[in-house]
C-alpha positions, -999 to +999 in steps of 0.1 A: -219+813+560-253+814+577-249+808+615-279+794+639-283+817+672-304+807+701-334+828+703-335+828+740-294+831+752-264+850+735-237+832+748-232+807+719-231+809+682-239+776+665-248+758+630-259+723+622-245+707+599-247+665+594-220+644+614-191+632+587-163+603+601-142+629+615-166+642+640-168+604+658-143+611+689-165+643+695-199+631+690-190+594+709-178+618+737-210+639+737-228+609+737-211+590+764-209+621+785-245+628+785-262+592+790-234+579+811-215+601+829-180+592+847-195+597+882-187+571+911-188+534+898-193+542+862-159+564+860-146+529+853-166+515+825-167+554+806-139+543+786-160+513+778-193+528+772-175+558+748-155+530+727-190+510+720-206+543+713-179+550+684-179+517+667-219+516+664-216+553+654-192+546+627-210+518+613-242+536+614-219+566+595-203+541+568-238+520+563-250+550+536-284+544+542-303+571+525-325+582+551-302+582+582-286+612+594-264+619+624-269+660+630-245+680+649-243+713+667-210+731+661-193+756+677-157+772+686-141+757+712-141+776+742-104+776+746-086+766+713-119+785+691-116+756+667-150+741+655-162+717+678-196+694+684-215+706+712-247+685+705-260+656+680-289+639+671-299+612+651-329+607+623-337+574+606-364+562+587-372+527+604-389+497+592-416+475+613-403+448+630-424+414+646-411+415+683-424+458+684-453+477+686-449+494+650-469+481+624-457+506+596-428+523+586-422+554+606-390+578+610-374+580+642-355+605+660-326+591+688-296+600+711-308+640+715-275+652+735-258+687+740-225+692+762-231+698+799-215+736+793-237+740+764-271+731+778-305+755+784-288+778+753-311+766+728-290+736+710-312+711+718-343+728+705-322+735+673-313+700+666-350+694+673-358+717+645-333+704+620-346+670+623-378+677+617-367+700+588-352+668+576-377+644+581-400+668+558-372+672+530-372+633+526-410+636+520-431+621+554-448+640+582-447+622+616-417+620+636-417+599+665-389+597+695-390+578+732-383+595+768-384+583+800-412+587+825-391+603+850-369+624+826-390+655+831-366+685+816-365+663+782-407+659+783-404+693+787-388+700+759-402+678+735-442+684+749-431+725+745-422+717+708-457+699+700-449+664+705-477+644+722-481+611+738-487+579+715-483+553+741-468+540+774-446+509+763-435+488+797-401+472+796-396+446+816-374+462+842-404+488+845-424+459+853-408+452+883-398+485+892-364+489+881-368+509+854-390+540+847-418+531+818-409+545+781-431+572+765-432+572+728-441+603+716-450+619+685-452+650+662-469+656+627-447+681+613-459+708+590-441+725+564-429+759+577-451+787+566-423+810+556-383+804+545-365+799+581-328+797+589-332+776+615-314+747+595-295+750+571-273+723+556-234+732+558-211+712+533-191+689+557-166+687+528-160+723+528-140+746+550-160+756+586-177+790+585-155+819+601-172+836+631 
């Protein structure tokens, strides 16, 4: 079974596959620790954040929408060596709403997160590439995402992969300087010029590949 490997770092081997219900605990932990790290006063609310993420994700996974995927990056646990989730991203086809800026259906990427110990090792980049390939497989050519203006690391990653500013979207809190504005980035995706092993679906019902 092919294994994805970072081109920049050789310290971790991983592969990408769609999430299944048995991944819920791990994915919720990755998301909660990335977006709501248990530091300071947030540590008291961390279990609530994690539970809320778990239940929301469970609902999406069980929804059965043909154009929704939660993708996971899987690597051996550093201690047990058992396969574990080290990163995740969600991709979904969205319909426009009257109360948003969007007037046409679009494919949207959200909740890109990587475990702290595995960051800067190519995991986020590979998850993005997998999401782009999935978008092409669905028959679409554009992928959109949001990033906060003060998230310089994420902006650098997205811009380095060809995502361009489409629109600045102020929020109610940003109008009063309580929160940065959101940037809507968009990328027109072209099919690869040659076959690539960057992303290959791994059957989640089969046994995990050995390392």
